[in-house]
Backbone as a chain_set.jsonl record, in Angstrom:
{"seq": "XXXXXXXXXXXXXXXXXXXXXXXXXXXXXXXXXXXXXXXXXXXXXXXXXXXXXXXXXXXXXXXXXXXXXXXXXXXXXXXXXXXXXXXXXXXXXXXXXXXXXXXXXXXXXXXXXXXXXXXXXXXXXXXXXXXXXXXXXXXXXXXXXXXXXXXXXXXXXXXXXXXXXXXXXXXXXX", "coords": {"N": [[191.863, 88.077, 27.025], [189.047, 87.266, 28.031], [185.812, 88.24, 29.445], [183.152, 87.031, 30.995], [179.94, 87.611, 31.65], [177.454, 85.99, 33.709], [174.077, 85.819, 34.31], [171.721, 85.236, 36.873], [169.367, 82.24, 36.433], [167.142, 82.454, 37.185], [166.443, 85.209, 37.096], [166.419, 85.685, 34.406], [164.374, 84.283, 33.179], [162.374, 85.454, 34.588], [162.425, 87.918, 33.312], [161.794, 87.04, 30.337], [159.204, 86.097, 30.936], [157.639, 88.568, 30.928], [157.825, 90.106, 28.978], [157.456, 92.663, 26.791], [155.731, 93.752, 24.125], [154.857, 96.047, 21.469], [153.296, 97.138, 23.4], [151.793, 95.046, 24.515], [151.6, 92.291, 26.666], [153.84, 89.215, 26.473], [154.621, 85.796, 26.507], [153.336, 84.499, 28.749], [152.855, 81.991, 28.721], [150.523, 80.943, 27.392], [148.507, 80.251, 24.823], [147.042, 82.553, 23.611], [149.081, 84.729, 24.084], [148.821, 86.226, 26.154], [149.148, 86.845, 29.463], [149.524, 84.793, 32.455], [147.256, 85.297, 34.097], [145.493, 86.237, 32.299], [145.297, 88.782, 31.476], [145.368, 91.456, 29.225], [143.995, 89.828, 27.155], [141.479, 89.33, 25.037], [139.049, 87.133, 24.242], [137.972, 86.537, 20.932], [135.595, 85.248, 20.629], [133.981, 86.138, 22.616], [130.943, 86.681, 24.282], [127.441, 86.212, 23.928], [125.32, 82.891, 23.284], [123.649, 80.776, 21.04], [121.869, 77.775, 20.194], [122.057, 74.354, 19.3], [121.939, 70.906, 21.158], [122.679, 67.774, 20.708], [121.998, 64.314, 21.265], [123.061, 61.46, 20.317], [122.389, 58.236, 19.733], [123.039, 54.333, 19.604], [120.448, 53.13, 18.838], [119.027, 52.52, 16.73], [118.949, 52.013, 12.93], [119.9, 54.441, 11.5], [121.221, 56.052, 13.432], [123.591, 57.564, 13.618], [122.915, 59.976, 12.336], [120.424, 60.837, 12.919], [119.102, 62.499, 15.485], [118.579, 60.911, 19.051], [117.793, 62.556, 21.251], [117.109, 66.167, 21.264], [117.731, 69.448, 21.58], [117.318, 72.787, 22.566], [120.247, 75.061, 23.422], [121.858, 77.649, 25.504], [124.832, 79.557, 25.741], [127.381, 81.282, 27.534], [130.482, 82.86, 26.461], [133.335, 84.384, 28.025], [135.525, 86.769, 28.348], [138.1, 85.556, 28.865], [137.814, 83.167, 27.251], [136.583, 81.24, 28.702], [133.704, 78.886, 28.636], [130.378, 78.749, 29.552], [127.473, 77.106, 29.628], [123.566, 76.132, 29.286], [120.664, 73.973, 29.076], [118.225, 72.247, 27.459], [117.305, 68.677, 26.379], [115.284, 67.084, 24.409], [113.663, 63.935, 24.029], [113.219, 62.626, 21.036], [113.399, 60.554, 19.472], [111.56, 57.732, 18.635], [110.177, 55.908, 21.299], [109.908, 54.772, 24.454], [110.12, 56.61, 26.291], [109.861, 58.929, 24.994], [109.25, 62.448, 24.053], [110.269, 63.135, 26.66], [112.576, 65.142, 28.674], [115.802, 65.815, 28.863], [118.375, 67.508, 31.108], [120.803, 69.771, 30.283], [124.077, 70.265, 30.279], [126.838, 72.925, 30.11], [130.412, 73.321, 29.779], [133.592, 75.085, 29.184], [136.393, 75.838, 27.375], [137.334, 77.874, 24.717], [140.155, 78.768, 22.76], [141.827, 81.482, 21.539], [142.336, 81.021, 18.534], [140.28, 79.288, 18.205], [139.933, 76.517, 18.844], [138.372, 74.428, 20.388], [137.211, 72.69, 23.384], [134.768, 71.254, 25.212], [132.851, 70.353, 28.127], [130.25, 68.223, 28.128], [127.282, 67.754, 29.805], [124.246, 65.472, 29.494], [121.456, 64.876, 30.664], [118.965, 63.131, 32.59], [116.715, 64.544, 35.395], [116.15, 62.273, 37.574], [118.567, 60.425, 36.914], [117.817, 57.917, 35.781], [118.175, 57.017, 33.227], [120.252, 57.974, 30.452], [122.758, 60.104, 28.984], [126.37, 59.452, 29.189], [128.78, 61.645, 30.912], [130.395, 63.901, 28.826], [133.471, 64.743, 26.818], [133.61, 66.79, 24.874], [135.455, 67.906, 21.639], [136.157, 70.404, 19.564], [135.634, 73.181, 16.585], [135.783, 76.713, 16.212], [134.931, 79.421, 14.504], [135.694, 82.719, 14.43], [134.688, 84.92, 12.887], [132.549, 83.781, 11.218], [131.038, 83.693, 13.289], [130.617, 80.851, 15.049], [130.527, 77.771, 16.722], [131.222, 74.771, 17.371], [131.193, 71.326, 18.248], [131.804, 67.914, 19.185], [131.214, 64.777, 20.893], [132.556, 61.275, 21.945], [130.533, 58.964, 23.554], [128.588, 57.001, 26.149], [125.279, 55.843, 26.041], [122.923, 55.109, 28.763], [120.662, 53.204, 28.924], [117.63, 52.757, 30.901], [117.416, 49.525, 32.68], [118.999, 48.169, 30.77], [122.03, 47.163, 29.014], [124.94, 49.606, 28.429], [124.999, 51.678, 25.676], [126.66, 52.275, 22.479], [127.488, 55.926, 22.017], [127.174, 59.464, 20.931], [127.751, 62.9, 21.429], [126.731, 66.257, 20.275], [127.362, 69.528, 19.872], [126.028, 72.586, 18.58], [126.618, 75.929, 18.387], [125.743, 79.363, 17.715], [127.277, 82.577, 17.334], [125.853, 85.939, 18.453]], "CA": [[191.332, 87.374, 28.167], [187.413, 87.411, 27.638], [185.215, 88.297, 30.623], [181.738, 86.784, 30.813], [178.899, 87.419, 33.099], [176.29, 84.955, 33.629], [172.777, 86.535, 35.099], [170.899, 84.031, 37.303], [168.26, 81.67, 35.457], [165.626, 83.17, 37.355], [166.244, 86.708, 36.536], [166.199, 85.69, 32.763], [163.07, 83.692, 33.164], [161.16, 86.63, 34.901], [162.223, 88.835, 32.153], [161.174, 86.749, 29.301], [157.774, 86.228, 31.161], [157.276, 89.771, 31.339], [158.631, 90.864, 27.944], [156.621, 93.934, 26.246], [155.941, 94.322, 22.465], [153.651, 97.04, 21.198], [152.154, 97.627, 24.589], [150.888, 94.037, 24.673], [152.772, 91.268, 27.25], [153.825, 88.219, 25.845], [155.157, 84.846, 27.121], [153.022, 83.95, 30.214], [152.393, 80.31, 28.952], [148.926, 81.051, 27.178], [148.198, 80.398, 23.361], [146.913, 84.004, 23.61], [149.894, 85.851, 23.871], [148.735, 87.226, 27.282], [149.803, 86.34, 30.829], [148.642, 83.389, 32.886], [145.848, 86.177, 34.763], [144.325, 86.532, 31.348], [145.373, 90.247, 31.177], [145.866, 91.797, 27.982], [143.507, 89.044, 26.439], [140.372, 89.365, 24.958], [138.768, 86.371, 23.378], [137.057, 86.773, 19.964], [134.389, 84.39, 20.962], [133.226, 86.86, 24.023], [129.42, 87.007, 24.35], [126.035, 85.013, 24.343], [125.742, 81.903, 22.176], [122.596, 80.253, 21.474], [122.41, 76.543, 19.58], [121.362, 73.117, 19.636], [122.525, 69.691, 21.899], [122.091, 66.594, 20.474], [122.352, 63.172, 22.118], [122.928, 60.159, 19.369], [122.321, 56.57, 20.473], [122.734, 53.319, 18.597], [119.246, 52.495, 18.769], [118.471, 52.452, 15.292], [120.185, 51.95, 12.228], [120.116, 55.733, 11.307], [121.501, 56.526, 14.788], [124.556, 58.64, 13.379], [122.568, 60.91, 11.358], [119.214, 61.061, 13.467], [119.581, 62.467, 17.408], [117.981, 60.502, 20.117], [117.307, 63.525, 21.896], [117.912, 67.439, 20.805], [117.071, 70.71, 22.146], [117.826, 74.767, 22.396], [120.889, 75.759, 24.605], [122.447, 78.767, 25.537], [125.856, 79.722, 26.4], [128.403, 82.539, 27.299], [131.766, 83.035, 26.591], [133.839, 85.323, 28.82], [136.605, 87.251, 27.863], [139.143, 84.911, 28.605], [137.506, 82.207, 26.462], [135.782, 80.148, 29.347], [132.293, 78.753, 28.144], [129.316, 78.0, 30.464], [125.711, 77.173, 29.261], [122.695, 75.026, 29.923], [119.408, 74.072, 27.974], [117.393, 70.616, 27.411], [117.453, 68.064, 25.059], [114.151, 66.479, 24.207], [113.904, 62.603, 23.362], [112.576, 62.82, 19.865], [113.329, 59.281, 18.744], [110.387, 56.816, 19.156], [110.967, 55.003, 22.147], [108.659, 54.765, 25.577], [110.576, 58.074, 26.856], [109.568, 60.198, 23.702], [108.962, 63.725, 24.594], [110.923, 63.546, 27.881], [113.544, 66.147, 28.714], [117.049, 65.95, 29.63], [118.999, 68.754, 31.345], [122.271, 70.183, 29.4], [125.208, 71.544, 30.816], [128.249, 72.754, 29.092], [131.144, 74.058, 30.505], [134.913, 74.248, 28.935], [137.374, 76.764, 26.712], [137.792, 78.2, 23.491], [141.058, 79.461, 22.597], [141.607, 82.508, 20.478], [142.501, 80.332, 17.413], [139.061, 78.578, 17.9], [139.998, 75.307, 19.398], [137.16, 74.216, 21.554], [137.006, 71.793, 24.376], [133.927, 71.362, 26.155], [132.306, 69.321, 28.835], [128.801, 68.475, 28.216], [126.239, 66.378, 30.545], [122.923, 65.279, 29.261], [120.807, 63.443, 31.76], [117.446, 63.591, 33.319], [116.966, 64.6, 36.968], [116.508, 61.226, 38.303], [119.484, 59.784, 36.121], [117.787, 56.655, 35.706], [118.864, 56.859, 32.043], [120.951, 59.29, 30.361], [124.039, 59.934, 28.362], [127.543, 59.873, 30.259], [129.562, 62.805, 31.04], [131.184, 63.736, 27.439], [134.537, 65.397, 26.595], [133.54, 67.504, 23.434], [135.992, 68.895, 21.023], [135.481, 71.015, 17.973], [136.596, 74.457, 16.731], [134.861, 77.576, 16.423], [135.153, 80.541, 13.687], [135.323, 83.74, 15.234], [134.444, 85.617, 11.71], [131.379, 83.247, 11.013], [130.453, 83.233, 14.764], [130.236, 79.757, 15.025], [131.264, 76.884, 17.409], [130.779, 73.394, 17.018], [132.04, 70.182, 18.772], [131.246, 66.524, 19.21], [132.294, 63.907, 21.73], [132.011, 59.997, 21.96], [130.109, 58.692, 24.947], [127.831, 56.018, 26.211], [124.091, 55.959, 26.828], [122.648, 54.359, 29.696], [119.299, 53.021, 29.156], [116.748, 52.071, 32.091], [117.366, 48.382, 32.774], [119.682, 47.352, 29.781], [123.38, 47.322, 29.018], [125.44, 50.662, 27.963], [125.237, 51.492, 24.372], [127.613, 53.289, 22.189], [126.615, 57.151, 21.875], [127.829, 60.547, 21.004], [126.997, 63.999, 21.552], [127.053, 67.157, 19.432], [126.511, 70.868, 20.07], [126.422, 73.504, 17.39], [126.273, 77.498, 18.745], [125.845, 80.348, 16.949], [126.947, 83.699, 18.296], [124.586, 87.072, 18.507]], "C": [[189.95, 88.085, 28.077], [186.568, 87.254, 29.179], [183.892, 87.913, 30.226], [180.944, 86.696, 31.825], [177.614, 86.467, 32.579], [175.208, 85.671, 34.54], [172.096, 85.076, 35.636], [169.857, 83.58, 36.232], [166.762, 82.548, 35.805], [165.287, 84.557, 37.14], [165.8, 86.725, 34.672], [164.825, 85.271, 32.523], [161.887, 84.932, 33.312], [161.425, 87.787, 33.897], [161.718, 88.477, 31.047], [159.852, 86.612, 29.676], [156.894, 87.545, 30.914], [157.692, 90.949, 30.205], [157.472, 91.429, 27.134], [156.838, 94.199, 24.909], [154.658, 94.82, 22.085], [152.717, 96.894, 22.246], [151.625, 96.11, 25.132], [151.958, 93.102, 25.55], [152.66, 90.285, 26.371], [154.542, 87.416, 26.828], [154.512, 84.323, 28.388], [152.421, 82.51, 29.851], [151.078, 80.139, 28.076], [149.029, 81.202, 25.754], [147.894, 81.958, 23.169], [147.595, 84.789, 23.589], [149.822, 86.63, 25.11], [149.23, 86.536, 28.376], [148.804, 85.271, 31.382], [147.512, 84.067, 33.489], [144.889, 86.125, 33.356], [144.54, 87.946, 30.916], [145.735, 90.366, 30.06], [145.045, 90.843, 26.555], [141.99, 88.946, 26.339], [139.604, 88.274, 23.722], [137.755, 86.768, 22.379], [135.85, 86.102, 19.9], [133.509, 84.997, 22.033], [131.851, 87.003, 23.6], [128.298, 86.051, 24.187], [126.033, 84.37, 22.71], [124.437, 81.429, 22.107], [122.919, 78.952, 20.141], [121.466, 75.428, 19.887], [122.307, 72.15, 20.344], [121.937, 68.861, 21.321], [122.425, 65.184, 21.009], [121.915, 62.067, 20.753], [122.811, 59.061, 20.387], [121.996, 55.503, 19.615], [121.811, 52.387, 18.616], [118.937, 51.687, 17.578], [119.376, 52.495, 14.173], [120.734, 53.436, 11.429], [120.708, 56.692, 12.585], [122.612, 57.542, 14.412], [123.876, 59.854, 12.95], [121.237, 61.479, 12.088], [119.438, 60.946, 15.026], [118.514, 61.626, 17.918], [117.204, 61.437, 21.023], [117.938, 65.06, 21.192], [117.154, 68.462, 21.494], [117.807, 71.784, 21.973], [118.874, 74.565, 23.769], [121.393, 76.756, 24.334], [123.817, 78.913, 26.111], [126.376, 81.113, 26.293], [129.62, 82.3, 27.528], [132.725, 84.515, 27.216], [135.047, 85.529, 27.945], [138.1, 86.527, 27.825], [138.972, 83.314, 27.823], [136.636, 81.231, 27.072], [134.221, 80.393, 28.852], [131.662, 78.007, 29.289], [127.989, 78.147, 29.653], [124.721, 76.105, 29.784], [121.285, 75.133, 28.639], [118.833, 72.549, 28.127], [117.543, 70.42, 26.257], [116.219, 67.039, 25.142], [114.381, 65.365, 23.452], [112.705, 62.399, 22.126], [112.271, 61.449, 18.904], [112.153, 58.168, 19.396], [110.616, 55.751, 20.058], [109.555, 55.083, 23.641], [108.935, 56.0, 26.526], [110.375, 59.247, 25.977], [109.039, 61.189, 24.269], [109.371, 63.975, 26.257], [112.1, 64.349, 27.748], [114.722, 65.863, 29.348], [117.526, 67.54, 29.712], [120.366, 68.68, 30.538], [122.888, 71.082, 30.199], [126.182, 71.752, 29.943], [129.281, 73.699, 30.042], [132.885, 73.712, 29.627], [135.515, 75.685, 28.455], [137.367, 76.564, 25.374], [139.046, 79.186, 23.348], [140.978, 80.485, 21.491], [141.87, 81.948, 18.915], [141.147, 79.511, 16.988], [138.827, 77.315, 18.099], [139.219, 75.28, 20.217], [137.082, 73.128, 22.204], [135.671, 72.004, 25.466], [133.319, 69.985, 27.072], [131.073, 69.286, 28.684], [128.039, 67.089, 29.184], [125.115, 66.769, 29.939], [122.247, 64.165, 29.753], [119.578, 63.99, 32.407], [117.637, 63.765, 34.837], [117.133, 63.426, 37.82], [117.589, 60.309, 38.221], [119.191, 58.054, 36.11], [118.235, 56.109, 34.159], [119.325, 58.004, 31.671], [122.179, 58.867, 29.408], [125.198, 60.248, 29.499], [128.22, 61.095, 29.802], [130.615, 62.813, 29.386], [132.204, 64.938, 27.343], [134.35, 65.658, 25.415], [134.777, 67.818, 22.761], [135.906, 69.166, 19.424], [136.406, 72.353, 17.914], [135.355, 75.372, 16.417], [135.716, 78.567, 15.146], [134.386, 81.749, 14.34], [134.339, 84.942, 14.315], [132.785, 85.108, 11.305], [130.674, 83.246, 12.277], [129.936, 81.839, 15.044], [131.158, 78.878, 15.8], [130.49, 75.485, 17.312], [131.69, 72.073, 17.551], [131.283, 69.01, 19.233], [132.145, 65.852, 20.142], [131.571, 62.321, 21.876], [131.661, 59.853, 23.343], [129.254, 57.468, 25.013], [126.303, 56.415, 26.609], [123.545, 54.98, 27.499], [121.401, 54.123, 29.497], [118.541, 52.321, 30.147], [116.929, 50.555, 32.009], [118.0, 47.309, 31.349], [121.401, 48.318, 29.854], [123.77, 48.622, 28.354], [125.39, 50.512, 26.327], [126.19, 52.573, 23.753], [126.62, 54.776, 21.869], [127.548, 58.256, 21.581], [127.072, 61.773, 20.971], [127.394, 65.373, 20.879], [126.336, 68.424, 19.909], [127.027, 72.074, 18.98], [125.555, 74.948, 18.155], [126.703, 78.444, 17.667], [125.89, 81.492, 17.685], [126.187, 84.946, 17.86], [125.463, 88.245, 18.111]], "O": [[189.813, 89.308, 28.056], [186.712, 86.274, 29.909], [183.432, 88.386, 29.187], [181.084, 85.918, 32.769], [177.061, 86.318, 31.489], [175.639, 86.111, 35.605], [171.988, 84.056, 34.956], [169.503, 84.318, 35.312], [165.833, 83.017, 35.147], [164.151, 85.016, 37.024], [165.132, 87.507, 33.995], [164.139, 85.876, 31.699], [160.953, 85.255, 32.578], [160.512, 88.595, 33.728], [161.095, 89.364, 30.464], [159.077, 86.99, 28.798], [155.676, 87.537, 30.74], [157.839, 92.161, 30.366], [156.555, 90.672, 26.818], [157.852, 94.747, 24.477], [153.586, 94.247, 22.278], [151.538, 96.583, 22.079], [151.037, 96.091, 26.213], [153.134, 93.132, 25.187], [151.731, 90.224, 25.565], [155.048, 87.933, 27.824], [155.249, 83.659, 29.117], [151.614, 81.949, 30.592], [150.584, 79.013, 28.129], [149.6, 82.21, 25.34], [148.697, 82.556, 22.453], [147.172, 85.85, 23.129], [150.576, 87.59, 25.267], [149.815, 85.485, 28.114], [147.69, 84.96, 30.96], [146.522, 83.337, 33.438], [143.668, 85.982, 33.425], [143.909, 88.3, 29.92], [146.471, 89.483, 29.617], [145.306, 91.008, 25.363], [141.29, 88.575, 27.282], [139.597, 88.558, 22.524], [136.721, 87.299, 22.782], [135.046, 86.445, 19.033], [132.439, 84.474, 22.343], [131.646, 87.482, 22.485], [128.593, 84.884, 24.446], [126.394, 84.806, 21.617], [123.835, 81.602, 23.166], [123.848, 79.035, 19.337], [120.413, 75.489, 20.521], [123.502, 72.424, 20.232], [120.71, 68.932, 21.247], [123.646, 65.141, 21.166], [120.778, 61.906, 20.311], [123.099, 59.074, 21.584], [120.97, 55.513, 18.936], [122.002, 51.178, 18.485], [118.665, 50.489, 17.503], [120.507, 52.955, 14.332], [121.822, 53.491, 10.856], [120.599, 57.918, 12.6], [122.48, 58.577, 15.066], [124.436, 60.888, 13.313], [120.969, 62.651, 11.824], [119.769, 59.964, 15.691], [117.485, 61.584, 17.244], [116.106, 61.129, 21.487], [119.055, 65.097, 20.677], [116.018, 68.27, 21.929], [118.844, 71.787, 21.309], [118.522, 74.087, 24.847], [121.544, 77.075, 23.154], [123.954, 78.267, 27.149], [126.083, 81.939, 25.429], [130.016, 81.679, 28.515], [132.608, 85.603, 26.651], [135.487, 84.766, 27.085], [139.012, 86.795, 27.043], [139.863, 82.465, 27.838], [135.983, 80.448, 26.381], [133.63, 81.461, 28.697], [132.113, 77.017, 29.865], [127.582, 79.19, 29.14], [125.068, 75.289, 30.638], [121.037, 75.949, 27.752], [119.185, 71.843, 29.072], [117.782, 71.18, 25.318], [116.269, 66.174, 26.016], [115.063, 65.417, 22.429], [111.535, 62.078, 22.334], [111.417, 61.253, 18.039], [112.046, 57.934, 20.6], [111.199, 54.733, 19.683], [108.406, 55.489, 23.467], [108.131, 56.354, 27.389], [110.716, 60.392, 26.274], [108.219, 60.896, 25.139], [108.857, 64.851, 26.952], [112.692, 64.268, 26.671], [114.621, 65.637, 30.553], [117.293, 68.463, 28.932], [120.897, 67.616, 30.221], [122.549, 72.17, 30.665], [126.449, 70.933, 29.064], [128.939, 74.582, 30.83], [133.344, 72.583, 29.455], [135.161, 76.676, 29.094], [137.384, 75.462, 24.826], [138.952, 80.329, 23.794], [140.142, 80.367, 20.595], [141.46, 82.732, 18.059], [140.896, 79.141, 15.841], [137.777, 76.802, 17.71], [139.256, 76.225, 21.005], [136.786, 72.233, 21.412], [135.673, 72.828, 26.381], [133.373, 68.822, 26.674], [130.492, 70.302, 29.066], [128.263, 65.879, 29.169], [124.805, 67.946, 29.756], [122.332, 62.97, 29.469], [119.342, 65.17, 32.663], [118.559, 63.227, 35.45], [118.017, 63.388, 38.676], [117.762, 59.472, 39.108], [120.015, 57.169, 36.34], [118.583, 54.945, 33.962], [119.027, 59.037, 32.271], [122.525, 57.721, 29.122], [125.066, 61.03, 30.441], [128.258, 61.515, 28.645], [131.348, 61.903, 28.998], [131.847, 66.045, 27.744], [134.85, 64.862, 24.619], [135.517, 68.154, 23.685], [135.682, 68.434, 18.459], [137.368, 72.669, 18.614], [134.194, 74.964, 16.363], [136.918, 78.434, 14.919], [133.207, 81.892, 14.662], [133.496, 85.672, 14.836], [131.908, 85.951, 11.117], [129.569, 82.705, 12.252], [128.732, 81.738, 15.279], [132.376, 79.034, 15.703], [129.275, 75.326, 17.193], [132.856, 71.946, 17.179], [130.137, 69.164, 19.656], [133.345, 66.074, 20.3], [130.353, 62.145, 21.912], [132.271, 60.433, 24.242], [129.143, 56.835, 23.963], [126.137, 57.279, 27.469], [123.589, 53.87, 26.968], [120.736, 55.031, 29.995], [118.84, 51.132, 30.259], [116.444, 50.195, 30.936], [117.639, 46.178, 31.023], [121.788, 49.374, 30.353], [122.902, 48.954, 27.547], [125.676, 49.46, 25.756], [126.485, 53.598, 24.367], [125.423, 54.78, 21.579], [128.717, 58.098, 21.932], [125.911, 61.796, 20.563], [128.599, 65.6, 20.98], [125.155, 68.501, 20.249], [128.192, 72.34, 18.684], [124.353, 75.041, 18.404], [127.693, 78.371, 16.939], [125.028, 81.743, 18.527], [125.865, 84.905, 16.672], [124.978, 89.371, 18.005]]}, "num_chains": 1, "name": "protein.A"}
């Protein structure tokens, strides 16, 4: 006769969620190998970042290589991989708005392996024209200290129909 003991499923899951290997917690559902609270995890991208944000709008033939607006941004990556940042994007293309500044805000997440997801907003204070909110995706290289993301969006010019656009963010760590 064989005796089989079955442990309750909740006990097995609790043990699996708090397994420890080499002094580090594993199994909390995070790509980092840490638990759900971020404990025992420190992003290789942590720190201050500077770079550029550019908005590209289909006004001209070279729109995919020449930005409509471009400017400096700064960002901070927390130990959890959370990114926040801001800056400006100056309209550099020949237009009635040339020289005008858009506000740029960044928020998102970078994983330990460098997968990057950013929410990017490039708009002016009065919002009479600007880029739509953009979900940009990209990659990071912890060794080279670079983060790069791009996302499709629309540009909403004053008094005209929306046009195809995209936003690009390039950051370098210090």
